[in-house]
N, C-alpha and C positions, 0 to 999 in steps of 0.2 A: 704603225702608230707613232706619232711624233712624241718627242720628250715632254712637251707641254701637255699633251693629251694624257700621257702616262702619269705625270705628276697629278693632274686633275683627277684622274680615275682613282689613284691610290689615296689621294687626300679626301675625296668625297666619302670614302668608306670610314674615314676618321670621324666624320660627323655622325655616322650611324653608331659607332662605338662610344662616342661622346655621351650619348643618351644613357649608356650603361655605366657611366662614371669612369671611363678610360680616358685619361688625359692625352693631349697631343704627344707629349714626351714619351708616355708609356706606349702609345701606338707606334711611334717611330722606332722605339726599342724593339718591339716585336717584329716590325718590318726588317730590321737589321738582322735579327736571328734567322728569319726565314729566307731572306735574300742570300745570306751567306751560305746556308745549306743548299739552296737551289743552285747557286753558281758552282759550288763544290761538286754537286751531282753532274752538272753539265761538263765540268772539266774531267770527270772520270769516264766520259763517253767519247766516242770518235767525234772529231778527229784529234782531240787533245790527249785522251788516254793517260792522264797524269798519275793514276794509281794512288790517289789520296786515301789515307787510311782513317776511318772513323771507328771509334770503339763500340762495343756492345753496351747495353744498359749496365750501370754500375750499382752496387749496393751502397748503403749509407757510409761505409768506410772508404768508398772510392775505388773498389775493386770490381773488375768486370765480372758479370754473372755468366757462367758457362751456359751456352746455348740460348742466351737472351737475344732479343732483336737488336739490330744495329741502329746506332743513333745517326741516321742519315735521311735525306729527303725522300728517297724511294719508299722507305718504310712509313714515314710520316704522312705522305700524300695518300696512302692507302687506308688511313684510319678515319673513323667517323664517330660522332656522338661522344659518349662518356669515355669510350676507349681512346679516342683522339686526345681528349683532355688529359687523361691519366698518362698516356705515352709521352705527350709533349712536356708535361711536368718532369717526368723522369729523364727525358732527353736533355733538358736544360741543365738539370742538376748534374748529370753524368759528364756533359761536355765542359762544365765549369772547372773540372779537375784536370783537364788536359793541359799540355805544355804549349809554349809558343803563342802565335797569334790566335790559334783556335781557342785556347783557354782564356786569353785576354778578352776575346769577343764575348764569351759566355760567362765571364766572372760575375758572380752575384746575380745571375739571370733568374727571372721569375716570370711566370705566365700571368699577364695582367688582363687577358681576355677570357673571362670566366664562362661565357656562353659558347659551347662547342660549335654551334651552327655558325656563329659569326667568326670564330677562329678558322673554320673551314672556308668561309668566304675569302678571308685574307690569304689563306694558303692557295686557293684556286686562282686568285688575282696574281700572285707571284708566279704561279705555275704556267700561266698563259704566255709569258714572255720568255724568249731565249736571250738571257742576259749576257752570256759570253759572246754572242754574235754581235752585240752592240759595240760601237766604238767607245773607248774609255771616256771620250769627251761627252758623249750622250749620257752614259751611265752617271758620270760625274755631275752633269747638269741636273739630272733627275734627283739625285740624292742631295745635292746642294740646295735645290728648290725645296725639298722636304725640310731640310735643316733651317732654312730661312723662315718657312711657315711656322716651324716650331718656335723659333726665336721671337716671332711676332706675338706669340702667346705670352704676354708680359707677366701674367700671374704666376707662371711656372718658374720664372727666373732664368729660363734658358738663354735669354738674350745676352747675359753676361759672358757666355761662352762663344758668342757669334759676333765677330768684328765685321763691320760693313765691308763688303767685297770691293767696292770702288776704292776705299782707303787702302786696303791690303795691296791691290794691284798697283796703286800709285807708289807705295813704299817699295815694292819689288822693282818697279820700273826705274826708280831712282838708284837702287842698289845694284841692279843688273848682275845678279849672281852668275858665276861662270861654271862650266862643267868641271867635274873632278874636285869640287870643293864641298866642304861640309856645311850644313845649315841646321841651326838649332832653334828651338822655341821652348823655354822652360815653363811655359804655361799655355800649352798648344790648343786647348779647347777642342773644337771639331776639326782642326787641321787646316784652316783657311790659308795661313801663310805658306805652309808646305805645298799646297796645291798650286797656289799662284806662282811660287818659285819654280816648281816643276814645269808648269806651262811656259814660263818665260825661258827657261833653259832649253826646253824641247823645241820651242818655236824660233829661237834666235840663234841656234847653233846646229850645224850638220854633225850630229853625234855619230861616232864610230861605235863598234860593238862594246868595247870596254867602257866607254863613257855612258852608254845606255845601261849597262849592267850596274855601274857605280850609282847612277841616278836612281835606279829601281831599288837597290839594296843597301847602299852605304851613305847616301847623301844626307838623309834626314834623321834627326835625333830630337826627342821631345820628352816632356814631363806633363802628366795630367793626373791629379790625385783623385778626381771624381770618376768612379768606375763607369757610370753611364755615359759620361762625356768622352772618356777614353775609348769606349766601345764605338761610339759614333765616329770618332776620329779615325780609328783603325779601318772601319768599314769605308769611310769616305775616301781614304787613301788607297785602299785595295781596289775600289771601283775605278780608280784612276791609274791602275796598273803599278802601284807602288807597294812593294812587299809581296810575300808569298803566303798562301793559306797555311802551309805546313812549315813556314820559316819562323825565325825568332822575331819577337816584337821589338820595335825601335822606339816605342812610347813607354817610358817608365812610369809606374804608379807612385813613385816616391815624391815627396815634397822636395822640390829643387833647392829650396832655401836652407834645408837642414845642414848640408855639408857640401864641400867642393869635392866632386868625384874625380877631379884631375883631368877630365876631358877638355880639350880646347877646340874651338871651331872657327871656321873662316867667316861665317856670317851668323848673326843672331837677329831674328825678326820676331817681334812679339808684342802682345797687348796683355800685360799682366792683369789679373782679376781686379775689378773695382773694389773699393773698400780700403780705407786708409790704414787700419790696424790689423796686425796678425794677432790672433787670440786662440785659446783652446778652452773647451768647456770642461769644468771640473765639478766634483761634488764636494760642497763644504761640510764643516763639522755638524751642521744642522740638517744634513741630507738634502740640501737645496742645490739646484744647478746654477752655476754662475760662470761668467767668462773671465779669464785671466789673460792679461796682455802677454804676448809671446815675443821675446827678444831672442834673436839667433846669435849665439856666441861663436862667431867665425873669425879666425885669425887673419883671414884674407880680406875682411871688411875694414873699411876706414873707421866706421862708427857703429856702435851697438845701439839699435833703436827698435821699437815695436812697430814703426811705420812700414807697412808691407811694401809700399811702392819704392821707398828709399832702399829697402833691402833687395828688392828685385834689381834695381839699378846697379847696386854694388855687385850683386851676383853676376849680372850680365857682363860687367867689366872683367870679372874673374874668368868667365867662360871663353873670352876671345883669345885667339892666337895673337902673336906679337903685332901683326898688322891686320887683325880681324876687324870687321865692320859690323855696326849695329844700327838698327832702326827700331825704336821703341815708343809705343803709345803710353803716355804718362799723364796723370791729372795735374792741374795747375799747382797744387800744393807742393809738388816736387820742385817747382821753379822758385818758390818764394819762402818756404818754411825755414824758420831760423834753427839755431842749435845744430843738431846733427845734419839737417838739410843743408845748411850753409857750408859746413865743412865738406860734405860729400860733393857739392857743386864745385867747390874750389879744387878738390882732389881730381874730380873728373876732368876739369879743364887743364890741370897740370899734366895728367898722365895720358890723356887721349886728346885727339883733335875733335872737339865738339864744334862741328862746322855749320849745322843747320837746325833750326827749330821751326816747325810748321804749327801755327796756332789754328786749332780746329773750331768750327762753329758748334753751337748746341744743336740738338735735334737730329743728330746723325747716329747716336747709339740707342740701343733698345733699353738700356738702363737710363732712366731719366735723371736730370740734375747733374750730368757729367760735363765738366769743362776740361778738355784734354788737349794735348800737344803731341807731336811726333818729334823725338830727339834723334838726330843722325850723328853718330860719332865713329871715329876710327882709332883703334888702339895704336900705341906707339911704344918703341923701346924706351927704357928708363933714360931720363935726361934731367939735368939741373934746371933747364929752362922749361917754362910751361909750353906744352905742345899745342894748345889752342891760341891762335893769333887773333882770330876774329870769328864772330858768330853771325850767320845770316839768318834773318827772321822773315818769314812770309806770314802775314796776318790774313788768314782766311776766316776770321771770326767777326771783326767789326763790320757792321752793316750787311752781314750775310745771314740769310734766313732759310733754314731747311726744316722740313718735317718728314717723318718716316714714310708716311703714306702719300700725301698730296704733292710734296716737293722734296723727294729724297735726293741726297747728294749722289752725283754720278761721276764716273771717271772723267767725263768732259769738263766738269766743274774744276778739276784739279790739273787740267792740261797746262795752264799758264805756269803753275808752280813747277811742274816737271821741266818745262822749257827753261825757266829761270834757274832752277837747280843745276841744269846743264850736266847730266850724268856722264856724258862723254868726256868732259873735262871740267870738273867742278871748280878748278882753280881759276877759270876764266868766267867770271860772272860780272854782271852790270846791274847796279841798283836801279829800281824804278822810282824810288823816293829821292827827292831833293827839295831844296827850298822853293823852286819854281813849281814842283809837283808834290805838294805835301800829302796827297792822297795815294801816293805809290805804296803798294803793299810789300815790296821787297826791299829790305834795308839791312845794312850790316853795322855791327858795333864791335869795336876792337876789345881785346882782352883787358886793357887798362881801364877802359870806360866801364866795363861790367864789374871789375874788381872794386871800383870806387863806389858802386851802388850799395845802398844799405843792405846788409846780409847777402851780398853778391847776388842780388835779385835778378833772375832771368825772365821774370814775368813782365816783359817789355811790350808796350803798345804806344802808338803815336797817332793813329787815325781818329778823327772825330766821329762820334756816334751821331748819325744824321737824325735818328728818331728823337734825340734830345733837343734838336734845334729846328727841325723842319717837320711840322705836323702834317704837311701835305704828302710826305713821303713815308708814312707809316706802312708797315707790311700789312698783308691781308689779316682780317680779324682772327682766322683760325691759326695762322702762323704766330700772331701776337699772343693768342691764348696759350699755345704750346710753349712759347718762351717764358710766359708767366709761370706756367706749371713747372718748367725746368728750374727757374729761379727759386720757386718756393721749395721744391724738393731738394735742391742743392742746399738751401738754408736749413731745412729740416735735418739733412744728413750732418751738417756742421753742428747743430744743436745736440744731436744724438751722440756725437763724438765727445762734446763737452760734458754731457750728462754721464757718459761712460767713464770719463776721467774722474769726475766728482764722486761717482758711486763705486769707483775701484774696479770697474769692468765695463766692457763695451755694451751699450744698449742695443736692443734689436728693434 
């Protein structure tokens, strides 16, 4: 059966469960638990014979019950009806107390499929395939396909953890990560950047045994504070042959912004979560829940601010080795916000070589109303002179129209940018913009020009919006409608932030 057929088969069952109130996200979660158990069972049999140990059912204190049944696939697949439901609930609770990747996969796990007959159908569906015999690329495509379908369910909010794969692949293609180097993502979501970097390294280098081992066990390091998303990330990576079932997890559940753990990395590839402010929910003196702005008091930060995006940018700078490289998706406000934002931009250009900014179009993210950019920069040793000499801009926003379903952005759409970026030697670049070609999308500005701009504003554009002057060249009505929705939602988000400031907390 092809990977497309398997995705379709697995996803069709989601429609059945949807009628019982099981969301796509909950369904994907159950698939993850069951797939993990099935693959572990396969690895314990010939020709693998890995000898993976699974505990017996545990009591409420987390201690194994003597002579109780084992928490494994072989036991689960033999259950039916009410007995199946009871055993599955106990199994999930028992495995959540284990250490390493096993415990992380089952952290806070719950059975969301209350009908034992339908749970049995899902188990049988997983049991029909020999997952360990499939290539890592096939398993990866199947799971990535499920993750993308889940992200399309905009009501669940899962889209904020899923960065469009064409964008991720483009960023990796520009960075060209090398073997035996470390790669980090402080907000790794479902692991898209890790998988793309893994594929790039594996496909573009003839790896020896040590390099393969390093790639599998030591290359990747991430943070993801949402337990469900962290679980999906671990499973996504394991299916691509990254990590071990019985090994330590390389995805931390801690908030990356809380402190500097001292680790330094060769590359940081990330798309920090959308939402401008960091906040925490507290109970006030009247017993009411309210949100309070959260500022991180970090000695390594240039500025103290509650702006989550600016904090991530400062944290990423701290994470880099002396010559480490970063590619980061950030919203427009990071480029023009005054106060702390201005000082952070100045410090970033002084201490790193901020060499490239890719302006992204609307309609490419599952979260509406997002106007974002990719910042590429390279860390540098301390110096009296600013390390940034010039910043190259590629405007892939003006007069560009994409929608998620009818006209999604593809890797081919960004090929020109990669070519102009010139990853083989980015110090040899040629502008496509000049006075004779004012519509060129590739243009550089030197450090002095940027510093002279009001608030050191990096939100630079020069192309004319054709829709404002040429009514015959308007995009299709559905594209136009989506852009209007994007603009309205972006405006609403801005108003919510203003209201949050006025009311002393962030509005929801």
